[in-house]
N, C-alpha and C positions, 0 to 999 in steps of 0.2 A: 566414469565414476557414477555410482548410484547413491542418491540421497533421499531417503524417505519417500519412495514412490516415483521419483523423477530421475531420468538419466540426465546428466549435466548437459549433454548435447541435444536433448529433446526440446522441442518447441513447447511452450507453456500456453500461449494464447492460441487455441486451436480453432475456435469458432468465431464467426462474425460478431456474435454477442460479446464474447470475451474481449475481442479487439475494441469494440465500441465502448465497453465499460472501462477498459484500460485508458483509452483516449479521453474519456470523460474525467477520469481521475487526474490525468496530466493537465487537462484544461482547468480543473478545479484547483490544483496545486498552484497554478500560475495566475489564477484569477484575482488574487488579493482579497477574496471574499472570506477566507478562513484565517483566523489568527492562529499562529503556531504555538504549540505548547509541548511539554515533554512529560514522560513518565506514565502516561495513560492515553488511551484512544481519544479521550476528551476530558477536559477539566474546566474549571470556571474561567480559565484564560484562553482556551482554544482547543485545537486538535493537534495530534501528531500526524505525520504523513499517512500512517496506516488508518487512523481515525477518519481522515478525509476520504480515503478509499472506501471504507465501510459506509460513510454518510452518503456518498454519491452513487454507490452501486447497489445498495439494499433499500427496498421500500421502507419508509419511516416506520410503518406499523410492525415491521418484522425485526427492527432493531431492539436489542435489549438495553434498557435505560434505567438509571436510578437518578431520581431528582432531576429528570429531564436531560441527563447526559449519558453518552454511550458508556456502557459498562466494560471494564477490562483494560488490560494493557497491551493485548495482542489481538489480532483478528480472530484467533481461535475462540476468544470469549464471545464472539458474535457468530452463532451457529449458521446464520444465513449469509455470512460473508462469502464472496465468490471463491471457489476452489482454486482458481488460477492465482489468487493473491498469495497463497502459501508458496506455490511454485516460483512465482516472481521473486518473492523475498529470499528464497534459497538460492536462486540463480544470481541475484545481485550479490549476495554474500560470497558465492563461489567466484564470480567474475571480477568483483571489485575489491574483495578482501574483507569487507565489513558489511553488515546487514543494514536494512532500512532503519531498524530501531536505533542502532548505534549512530547512523548518520544523523538522525533526527535528535536523539536524546543526549548523546555523549559528544559527538563532534560538532553539533549545532549547525549542520548544514541547513540553509533556509529552504523553503518549499521550491523555489525556482531552481536551486542547485540540485535538489533531489530529482525534480522533474527533468532536468538536463541529463542526469545520469540515466534515468529510466528511458528517456527518449533516445539516447545514444544506443542503448542495447536494443530497443525496439526497432529503430531505423536500420540497424545492422543485422536484423533477423537473429538476434541472440536470445530472445525470450519469446 
């Protein structure tokens, strides 16, 4: 199955840099350092899981912000977000049945639960 540039059986994290950034994201999700929020990458209450990914993988000066907070509701609003993040999001939706935004915003999975799902797919060479 082909989905916007990725074959569903294709690996997304291709380089050591991709893998390192992905692992940094997992660590950040589990760290307790970030308050969780919904509906935007970042708001006055915290970050969504995708906002944490942008925050830890993109140099601060390259992040688009308004009033000190990340702009947008999806990583595509951040042009310097890692390209693998789009593929991981699609793969999670394909493999788990719902996407990261829905897990965070609608089903209210906490960051540890989201990190566990991502880790399972990563540890089993599915992303």
